[in-house]
Backbone as CSV, one residue per row, in Angstrom:
resi,resn,N_x,N_y,N_z,CA_x,CA_y,CA_z,C_x,C_y,C_z
1,UNK,89.878,345.730,-89.809,90.975,346.360,-88.821,90.094,346.455,-87.462
2,UNK,88.989,347.122,-87.512,88.285,347.391,-86.122,87.892,345.999,-85.534
3,UNK,87.579,345.003,-86.340,87.318,343.664,-85.976,88.453,343.050,-85.092
4,UNK,89.648,343.264,-85.947,90.731,342.771,-85.306,91.266,343.423,-84.109
5,UNK,91.018,344.441,-84.043,91.352,345.467,-82.532,90.360,344.953,-81.416
6,UNK,89.065,344.877,-81.865,88.244,344.490,-80.923,88.516,343.030,-80.301
7,UNK,88.712,342.445,-81.230,88.945,340.806,-81.082,90.284,340.563,-80.235
8,UNK,91.381,341.239,-80.579,92.667,340.942,-79.934,92.931,341.815,-78.860
9,UNK,92.525,342.865,-78.813,92.696,343.951,-77.755,91.643,344.165,-76.641
10,UNK,90.469,343.739,-77.259,89.435,344.092,-76.412,88.551,345.323,-76.682
11,UNK,87.472,345.472,-76.563,86.517,346.711,-76.822,87.103,347.800,-75.746
12,UNK,87.319,347.672,-74.462,87.546,348.660,-73.628,89.011,349.313,-73.952
13,UNK,89.799,348.604,-74.619,91.181,349.154,-74.837,91.228,349.646,-76.036
14,UNK,90.306,349.619,-77.018,90.274,350.336,-78.170,89.433,351.536,-78.395
15,UNK,90.062,352.574,-78.291,89.443,353.857,-78.298,88.914,354.519,-79.558
16,UNK,88.089,355.215,-79.578,87.394,355.672,-80.962,88.620,356.452,-81.648
17,UNK,89.470,357.291,-80.891,90.578,358.025,-81.704,91.567,356.937,-82.318
18,UNK,91.901,355.944,-81.665,92.597,354.818,-82.424,92.065,354.325,-83.670
19,UNK,90.725,354.184,-83.494,90.065,353.397,-84.815,90.055,354.529,-85.760
20,UNK,89.613,355.738,-85.483,89.564,356.766,-86.572,90.978,356.944,-87.033
21,UNK,91.961,356.830,-86.415,93.259,356.977,-86.972,93.850,355.908,-87.820
22,UNK,93.469,354.576,-87.282,94.036,353.580,-88.162,93.092,353.480,-89.419
23,UNK,91.832,353.750,-89.297,90.854,353.662,-90.483,91.117,354.915,-91.363
24,UNK,91.814,356.028,-90.934,92.094,357.036,-91.585,90.658,357.848,-92.159
25,UNK,90.072,357.997,-90.937,88.632,358.759,-91.181,88.485,359.898,-90.262
26,UNK,87.862,360.841,-90.506,87.756,361.889,-89.518,86.430,361.685,-88.549
27,UNK,86.482,362.331,-87.548,85.546,362.239,-86.391,84.066,362.291,-87.089
28,UNK,83.945,363.232,-87.909,82.580,363.479,-88.516,82.008,362.244,-89.225
29,UNK,83.064,361.702,-90.033,82.914,360.472,-90.954,82.431,359.294,-90.137
30,UNK,83.384,359.224,-88.996,82.951,357.862,-88.097,81.378,358.067,-87.486
31,UNK,81.201,359.252,-86.986,79.968,359.439,-86.224,78.655,359.474,-87.368
32,UNK,79.048,359.854,-88.724,78.086,359.605,-89.711,77.647,358.194,-89.859
33,UNK,78.579,357.231,-89.727,78.300,355.955,-89.867,77.750,355.065,-88.546
34,UNK,78.433,355.589,-87.640,78.066,355.015,-86.285,77.810,356.128,-85.274
35,UNK,76.466,356.023,-84.742,76.391,357.022,-83.603,77.162,357.073,-82.243
36,UNK,77.906,355.917,-82.153,78.708,355.850,-80.916,79.518,354.680,-81.280
37,UNK,80.458,354.407,-80.156,81.346,353.398,-80.383,80.370,351.983,-80.079
38,UNK,79.583,352.103,-78.986,78.539,351.041,-78.800,77.893,350.480,-79.929
39,UNK,77.659,351.570,-80.891,77.121,351.028,-82.161,77.824,350.386,-83.033
40,UNK,79.087,350.777,-83.079,80.331,350.143,-83.795,80.466,348.674,-83.017
41,UNK,80.425,348.671,-81.929,80.548,347.062,-81.097,79.476,346.339,-81.427
42,UNK,78.210,346.881,-81.682,77.096,345.954,-81.866,77.252,345.496,-83.175
43,UNK,77.581,346.437,-84.125,77.835,345.983,-85.770,78.927,344.888,-85.625
44,UNK,80.085,344.956,-85.127,81.152,344.008,-84.882,80.556,342.756,-84.402
45,UNK,79.756,342.895,-83.591,79.188,341.506,-82.946,78.279,340.829,-83.896
46,UNK,77.455,341.681,-84.476,76.615,341.092,-85.510,77.272,340.623,-86.836
47,UNK,78.466,341.106,-86.951,79.083,340.740,-88.059,79.844,339.523,-87.778
48,UNK,80.223,339.251,-86.651,81.055,337.871,-86.067,80.122,336.997,-86.085
49,UNK,78.777,337.128,-85.702,77.678,336.272,-85.635,77.399,335.491,-87.247
50,UNK,77.302,336.731,-87.850,76.897,336.263,-89.483,78.188,335.621,-90.048
51,UNK,79.309,336.182,-89.626,80.633,335.210,-90.255,80.482,333.577,-89.835
52,UNK,80.285,333.385,-88.495,80.246,332.230,-88.156,79.203,331.281,-88.827
53,UNK,77.929,331.818,-89.000,76.830,330.964,-89.842,77.321,330.887,-91.244
54,UNK,77.948,331.883,-91.826,78.419,331.646,-93.440,79.406,330.663,-93.310
55,UNK,80.395,330.559,-92.348,81.470,329.600,-92.357,80.694,328.280,-92.090
56,UNK,79.978,328.108,-91.261,79.278,326.758,-90.878,78.374,326.093,-92.179
57,UNK,77.690,327.136,-93.090,77.037,326.699,-94.112,77.641,326.507,-95.547
58,UNK,79.082,326.803,-95.477,79.821,326.857,-96.616,80.653,325.658,-96.682
59,UNK,80.953,324.855,-97.747,80.287,325.221,-99.155,78.781,324.525,-99.006
60,UNK,78.547,323.635,-98.150,77.226,323.255,-97.750,77.087,323.003,-96.235
61,UNK,75.826,323.188,-95.549,75.429,323.158,-94.371,75.944,321.613,-93.957
62,UNK,76.508,321.498,-92.553,76.634,319.970,-92.265,75.709,319.465,-91.977
63,UNK,75.659,317.927,-92.614,74.535,317.115,-92.463,74.146,316.305,-91.156
64,UNK,75.202,316.405,-90.284,75.077,315.817,-88.922,75.952,316.404,-87.900
65,UNK,75.763,315.890,-86.705,76.480,316.571,-85.445,78.039,316.478,-85.746
66,UNK,78.461,315.304,-86.273,79.947,315.313,-86.466,80.476,316.133,-87.337
67,UNK,79.964,316.393,-88.634,80.330,317.493,-89.532,80.273,318.777,-89.041
68,UNK,79.275,318.993,-88.254,79.246,320.348,-87.518,80.359,320.400,-86.505
69,UNK,80.689,319.548,-85.682,81.590,319.541,-84.755,83.083,319.582,-85.303
70,UNK,83.362,319.047,-86.522,84.304,319.198,-87.297,84.689,320.359,-87.857
71,UNK,83.702,320.972,-88.125,83.903,322.591,-88.601,84.358,323.300,-87.451
72,UNK,83.653,323.142,-86.350,83.786,324.107,-85.196,85.132,323.791,-84.665
73,UNK,85.697,322.517,-84.770,87.201,322.251,-84.435,88.249,322.732,-85.426
74,UNK,87.927,322.692,-86.710,88.582,323.268,-87.730,89.155,324.899,-87.526
75,UNK,87.681,325.522,-87.125,87.764,326.806,-87.087,88.511,327.302,-85.921
76,UNK,88.159,326.607,-84.732,88.871,326.918,-83.426,90.517,326.790,-83.516
77,UNK,90.870,325.939,-84.467,92.393,325.704,-84.655,93.130,326.686,-85.737
78,UNK,92.324,327.516,-86.331,92.901,328.350,-87.248,93.969,329.182,-86.517
79,UNK,94.955,329.670,-87.108,96.266,330.316,-86.760,95.587,331.833,-86.007
80,UNK,94.630,332.099,-86.709,94.040,333.639,-86.185,93.152,333.610,-85.131
81,UNK,92.583,332.630,-84.762,91.683,332.552,-83.807,92.432,332.314,-82.241
82,UNK,91.758,333.412,-81.733,92.449,333.527,-80.120,91.558,333.375,-78.930
83,UNK,90.400,332.675,-79.512,89.096,332.564,-78.488,87.879,333.044,-79.179
84,UNK,86.826,332.876,-78.479,85.641,333.103,-78.924,85.251,334.616,-78.798
85,UNK,84.993,335.417,-79.787,84.787,336.718,-79.679,83.772,337.287,-78.594
86,UNK,82.498,336.369,-78.680,81.400,336.557,-77.689,81.923,336.319,-76.391
87,UNK,82.602,335.185,-76.035,83.109,335.045,-74.711,84.114,336.215,-74.037
88,UNK,84.716,336.701,-75.102,85.746,337.680,-74.653,84.898,339.087,-74.394
89,UNK,83.978,339.109,-75.354,82.833,340.461,-74.956,82.173,340.299,-73.495
90,UNK,81.618,339.060,-73.410,81.101,338.920,-72.101,81.890,338.999,-71.047
91,UNK,83.088,338.485,-71.237,84.244,338.726,-69.828,84.597,340.334,-69.457
92,UNK,84.456,340.873,-70.783,84.617,342.454,-70.814,83.307,343.178,-70.026
93,UNK,82.296,342.691,-70.357,81.147,343.234,-69.913,80.233,342.311,-69.331
94,UNK,80.573,341.937,-67.937,79.875,340.838,-67.288,78.592,341.259,-66.865
95,UNK,78.119,342.282,-66.852,76.612,342.606,-66.518,75.599,342.024,-67.865
96,UNK,75.041,340.965,-67.139,74.113,340.283,-68.225,73.001,341.202,-68.885
97,UNK,72.813,342.282,-68.114,71.749,343.244,-69.109,72.493,344.161,-69.816
98,UNK,73.819,344.317,-70.034,74.563,345.041,-70.868,74.183,344.766,-72.368
99,UNK,73.894,345.358,-73.248,73.641,345.197,-74.695,74.794,344.095,-75.412
100,UNK,75.984,344.412,-74.993,76.894,343.342,-75.730,76.966,342.027,-75.038
101,UNK,76.671,341.994,-73.639,76.580,340.747,-73.041,75.199,339.982,-73.420
102,UNK,74.246,340.715,-73.653,72.807,340.131,-74.254,73.028,339.513,-75.467
103,UNK,73.960,340.505,-76.651,74.039,339.696,-77.876,75.047,338.478,-77.760
104,UNK,75.772,338.436,-76.745,76.582,337.208,-76.503,75.959,335.933,-76.204
105,UNK,74.956,336.217,-75.121,73.850,335.120,-74.889,73.198,334.730,-75.988
106,UNK,72.563,335.647,-76.596,71.771,335.501,-77.980,72.515,334.517,-78.967
107,UNK,73.809,334.765,-78.901,74.801,334.034,-79.953,74.893,332.649,-79.441
108,UNK,75.322,332.458,-78.124,75.276,331.175,-77.553,73.987,330.440,-77.704
109,UNK,72.762,331.199,-77.281,71.432,330.359,-77.537,71.400,329.709,-78.846
110,UNK,71.671,330.641,-79.880,71.652,330.158,-81.561,72.303,329.003,-81.451
111,UNK,73.456,328.905,-80.943,74.431,327.778,-81.336,73.773,326.553,-80.686
112,UNK,73.096,326.800,-79.307,72.454,325.609,-78.736,71.270,325.319,-79.634
113,UNK,70.535,326.112,-80.237,69.360,325.745,-80.932,69.723,325.019,-82.232
114,UNK,70.962,325.347,-82.840,71.673,324.717,-83.943,71.954,323.371,-83.777
115,UNK,72.657,323.039,-82.397,73.157,321.738,-82.043,71.802,320.833,-81.761
116,UNK,70.828,321.421,-80.921,69.754,320.694,-80.583,69.043,320.119,-81.797
117,UNK,68.795,320.925,-82.852,68.358,320.680,-84.301,69.050,319.512,-84.944
118,UNK,70.522,319.528,-84.735,71.108,318.377,-85.397,71.157,317.091,-84.482
119,UNK,70.802,317.278,-83.257,70.495,315.847,-82.365,69.137,315.318,-82.686
120,UNK,68.436,316.191,-83.232,66.945,315.766,-83.691,66.376,314.671,-82.613
121,UNK,66.182,313.518,-82.980,65.557,312.296,-82.242,66.797,311.318,-81.605
122,UNK,67.771,311.850,-81.562,69.009,311.072,-81.281,68.985,310.901,-79.733
123,UNK,68.734,311.969,-79.024,68.734,311.834,-77.462,67.292,312.403,-76.899
124,UNK,67.020,312.071,-75.552,65.927,312.160,-75.011,65.934,313.848,-74.831
125,UNK,66.798,314.400,-73.951,66.924,315.868,-73.924,67.819,316.592,-74.855
126,UNK,67.434,316.846,-75.971,68.485,317.331,-76.956,68.883,318.801,-76.602
127,UNK,68.140,319.615,-75.897,68.571,320.911,-75.555,69.640,320.812,-74.413
128,UNK,69.383,319.643,-73.454,70.481,319.667,-72.464,71.853,319.064,-73.092
129,UNK,71.625,318.333,-74.056,72.719,317.807,-74.676,73.507,318.864,-75.447
130,UNK,72.699,319.441,-75.999,73.317,320.462,-77.001,74.132,321.637,-75.958
131,UNK,73.425,321.894,-74.814,74.256,322.881,-74.046,75.503,322.184,-73.465
132,UNK,75.586,320.990,-73.347,76.538,320.408,-72.608,77.728,320.223,-74.018
133,UNK,77.221,320.123,-75.001,78.063,320.121,-76.409,78.742,321.370,-76.450
134,UNK,77.878,322.475,-76.135,78.377,323.926,-76.493,79.395,323.971,-75.117
135,UNK,79.189,323.535,-74.192,80.325,323.616,-73.188,81.607,323.054,-73.664
136,UNK,81.529,322.043,-74.461,82.869,321.601,-74.961,83.496,322.495,-76.118
137,UNK,82.615,323.130,-76.878,83.180,324.101,-77.782,83.691,325.000,-77.098
138,UNK,83.046,325.736,-76.192,83.389,326.999,-75.399,84.676,326.656,-74.753
139,UNK,84.905,325.399,-74.147,86.013,324.931,-73.374,87.210,325.140,-74.439
140,UNK,87.249,324.509,-75.676,87.925,324.533,-76.499,88.474,325.957,-76.985
141,UNK,87.594,326.831,-77.221,87.819,328.192,-77.436,88.656,328.867,-76.115
142,UNK,88.319,328.743,-74.946,89.160,328.967,-73.736,90.509,328.639,-73.749
143,UNK,90.625,327.279,-74.026,92.050,326.793,-74.145,92.845,327.345,-75.155
144,UNK,92.180,327.666,-76.526,92.841,328.607,-77.328,93.207,329.814,-76.940
145,UNK,92.396,330.660,-75.923,92.767,331.615,-75.478,93.780,331.611,-74.495
146,UNK,93.974,330.694,-73.642,95.033,330.292,-72.855,96.305,330.248,-73.606
147,UNK,96.206,329.228,-74.174,97.676,328.660,-74.918,98.042,329.028,-76.162
148,UNK,97.064,329.826,-76.722,97.375,330.117,-78.077,97.592,329.084,-79.063
149,UNK,98.309,329.257,-80.110,98.436,328.194,-80.997,99.323,327.168,-80.749
150,UNK,99.919,326.990,-79.542,100.771,326.054,-79.041,100.066,324.656,-78.810
151,UNK,98.949,324.642,-78.649,98.195,323.448,-78.278,96.871,323.560,-79.348
152,UNK,96.657,322.128,-80.002,95.618,321.941,-80.836,94.441,321.892,-79.927
153,UNK,93.315,322.411,-80.078,92.190,322.253,-79.287,91.392,321.080,-79.915
154,UNK,90.866,320.118,-79.018,89.726,319.107,-79.627,88.524,319.457,-79.252
155,UNK,87.506,319.109,-80.262,86.113,319.348,-80.121,85.430,317.995,-80.427
156,UNK,85.602,317.635,-81.485,84.996,316.382,-81.905,84.860,315.322,-80.846
157,UNK,85.913,314.846,-80.367,85.995,313.633,-79.679,85.232,313.828,-78.000
158,UNK,85.907,314.917,-77.748,85.111,315.208,-76.442,83.658,315.455,-76.447
159,UNK,83.196,316.106,-77.592,81.711,316.342,-77.667,80.990,315.126,-78.047
160,UNK,81.456,314.077,-78.730,81.084,312.982,-79.043,80.917,311.954,-77.691
161,UNK,81.835,312.233,-76.839,81.620,311.618,-75.495,80.489,312.143,-74.857
162,UNK,80.337,313.365,-74.813,79.217,314.076,-74.338,78.080,313.534,-74.649
163,UNK,77.983,313.525,-76.106,76.648,313.008,-76.808,76.352,311.902,-76.572
164,UNK,77.336,310.778,-76.242,77.197,309.368,-75.984,76.627,309.254,-74.644
165,UNK,77.052,310.238,-73.741,76.680,309.848,-72.268,75.215,310.522,-72.194
166,UNK,74.427,311.282,-72.918,73.317,311.512,-73.173,72.546,310.430,-73.749
167,UNK,73.005,309.653,-74.785,72.459,308.759,-75.404,72.340,307.649,-74.254
168,UNK,73.299,307.272,-73.622,73.297,306.189,-72.695,72.170,306.408,-71.473
169,UNK,72.409,307.722,-71.119,71.316,308.423,-70.194,70.010,307.932,-70.235
170,UNK,69.469,308.206,-71.662,68.191,307.966,-72.005,67.794,306.608,-72.275
171,UNK,68.822,305.534,-72.507,68.430,304.399,-72.838,67.916,303.620,-71.527
172,UNK,67.089,302.773,-71.636,66.635,301.923,-70.766,67.697,301.116,-69.869
173,UNK,67.616,301.059,-68.677,68.771,300.406,-67.693,68.358,298.872,-67.636
174,UNK,69.587,298.111,-67.834,69.275,296.634,-67.403,69.377,296.522,-65.947
175,UNK,68.720,295.357,-65.539,69.051,295.202,-64.168,69.599,293.847,-64.011
């Protein structure tokens, strides 16, 4: 319930009174579990991060980049997905020093590391290629945020095109 509120309405628009009312918990109970709304938001982000990694590894982890991209594309096109929760948080809290924004950066960096690992020795600059592929993934989530479910978002084919551009960039040029 809190997850859905933060995800669809935003953190700033979701007050603790509303959370306590919908959860049917007393103020004392809420503050017994979370010292502040900020602590609840951090728990929400940690849960969202864990859920993504659980999703990617089930039933088995992708064996290559294409499988991982396919999982990202399938996830992005789920009816309940309205964008990337981490990008949404970063938009609400643009100060890069803010704890919520820092967690969003950490999450994005973990995805770059994950993609770079899948690229292994396939490209010369695997971190740059992984960051560019993450740009495709983030772009797909942004399209989903703008258009909702009216447009299917593509990740596999655009990300493969980016990947190929990095492969050809690292290949020796003919004269």
